[in-house]
C-alpha positions in Angstrom: -63.5 -9.3 -110.2 -60.7 -7.1 -108.6 -58.3 -10.0 -108.4 -58.4 -10.7 -112.2 -59.4 -7.3 -113.4 -58.4 -3.6 -113.0 -60.1 -0.4 -113.5 -58.1 1.5 -116.2 -58.4 5.3 -117.0 -58.8 6.3 -120.7 -58.4 10.0 -121.7 -59.1 10.7 -125.3 -60.9 13.1 -127.7 -64.6 12.1 -128.3 -66.0 13.1 -131.8 -69.4 12.5 -130.2 -69.0 15.0 -127.5 -66.4 17.1 -129.4 -64.4 17.3 -126.3 -61.7 15.4 -124.3 -63.3 12.9 -122.0 -62.1 10.6 -119.2 -63.8 7.1 -119.0 -62.8 4.3 -116.6 -63.3 0.8 -117.8 -62.7 -2.7 -116.5 -59.9 -4.7 -118.1 -58.7 -8.3 -117.5 -55.2 -8.5 -116.3 -53.1 -10.4 -119.0 -49.6 -9.5 -117.6 -49.6 -7.0 -114.8 -45.7 -6.6 -114.8 -45.7 -5.8 -118.5 -48.9 -3.7 -118.2 -50.8 -5.8 -120.6 -54.7 -5.9 -120.2 -57.7 -7.0 -122.2 -60.7 -4.6 -122.4 -63.8 -6.0 -120.7 -66.2 -3.2 -121.1 -68.1 -1.5 -124.0 -66.7 2.0 -124.4 -69.3 4.8 -124.5 -67.6 7.8 -126.2 -65.5 6.5 -128.9 -62.0 5.8 -128.1 -60.1 3.7 -130.8 -60.4 0.4 -128.8 -63.1 -2.3 -128.7 -64.0 -5.0 -126.2 -61.3 -7.8 -126.1 -58.5 -5.6 -127.5 -55.1 -6.0 -125.9 -53.6 -2.9 -124.6 -50.7 -1.4 -122.7 -51.4 0.7 -119.6 -49.1 2.1 -116.9 -49.5 4.0 -113.6 -49.8 7.7 -114.4 -48.4 10.1 -111.6 -50.9 12.9 -112.7 -53.9 10.7 -112.9 -52.9 8.5 -109.8 -54.1 5.4 -111.4 -53.5 2.9 -114.2 -53.9 4.8 -117.6 -54.3 3.5 -121.1 -51.3 4.3 -123.3 -51.8 2.1 -126.6 -53.6 -0.7 -128.2 -51.2 -3.8 -128.8 -53.5 -6.2 -130.5 -57.1 -5.8 -131.9 -59.7 -8.5 -131.4 -61.6 -7.8 -134.6 -64.5 -6.5 -132.6 -66.1 -3.1 -133.3 -68.0 -0.4 -131.3 -70.9 1.6 -132.7 -72.6 4.5 -131.0 -76.3 5.1 -131.2 -78.1 8.2 -130.4 -81.9 8.4 -130.3 -83.3 11.5 -132.0 -87.0 10.9 -131.8 -88.3 12.3 -128.5 -89.9 9.5 -126.4 -88.6 6.6 -128.5 -87.9 3.6 -126.3 -84.2 2.6 -127.1 -84.8 -0.9 -125.9 -86.7 -1.7 -129.2 -83.4 -1.3 -131.1 -81.3 -3.0 -128.4 -83.6 -5.9 -128.4 -83.1 -6.1 -132.2 -79.5 -6.0 -131.9 -79.5 -8.7 -129.2 -81.3 -11.0 -131.6 -78.2 -10.7 -133.9 -75.9 -11.3 -130.9 -74.8 -7.8 -130.4 -74.5 -6.7 -126.8 -75.1 -3.0 -125.8 -74.7 -0.8 -122.9 -77.1 2.2 -122.4 -75.6 5.3 -120.9 -78.9 7.4 -120.8 -82.3 7.5 -122.5 -80.8 8.7 -125.7 -77.3 7.0 -126.0 -76.0 3.5 -126.1 -73.0 1.8 -127.4 -73.0 -1.5 -129.3 -70.5 -4.3 -129.4 -70.1 -6.1 -132.6 -67.9 -9.1 -132.2 -65.5 -10.3 -135.1 -67.7 -13.3 -136.1 -70.9 -11.2 -136.7 -71.5 -9.9 -140.2 -71.6 -6.2 -139.8 -73.7 -5.6 -142.9 -76.7 -7.2 -141.1 -76.2 -4.9 -138.1 -75.7 -1.8 -140.2 -79.0 -2.7 -142.2 -80.9 -2.7 -138.8 -79.4 0.7 -137.9 -80.0 2.1 -141.4 -83.7 1.1 -141.1 -84.1 3.5 -138.1 -81.9 6.2 -139.6 -84.2 6.3 -142.5 -87.1 6.7 -140.2 -85.2 9.5 -138.5 -85.4 7.8 -135.2 -81.6 7.4 -134.7 -78.2 8.4 -135.9 -75.1 6.4 -135.3 -71.2 6.6 -135.3 -68.7 4.0 -136.0 -65.7 5.2 -133.9 -64.0 1.9 -133.8 -64.9 -0.2 -136.9 -62.5 -3.3 -137.3 -61.0 -4.3 -140.7 -63.2 -7.4 -140.7 -66.3 -5.3 -140.3 -65.1 -2.9 -143.0 -64.7 -5.9 -145.3 -68.3 -7.2 -144.4 -69.6 -3.9 -145.9 -67.7 -4.4 -149.2 -69.3 -7.8 -149.8 -72.7 -6.3 -150.5 
């Protein structure tokens, strides 16, 4: 993976954690000379970037590594954060339901996971699944990076 990908440092304010966080994620090299990369990870803490977005990164002297600077082109994908509120609830139940509607997710720990919603998926279907668990007071979720396409999906209902 190292020949086609680079680890990129992202430093941003997380609404979820209410603090500045540092997260390193893999990105596919698009044009190394220009500093263009395509995100190949599901972000955990809520930067305004989603998988497959094209972004600019450059070497940062203070960080001593390639560091995200700005998003150049959005993919139409979205990222949603889910936090389990019910003690002892198995988050894999919800992750499996999301997998059934073609949404990948990445768990951070027993109570937090991030969900990738690709552009071709109708977000209203995903949101209905999540809202079902919100109503049961099992989870809460945030939409730190919701694409225009997915915002439009919600208006159709």
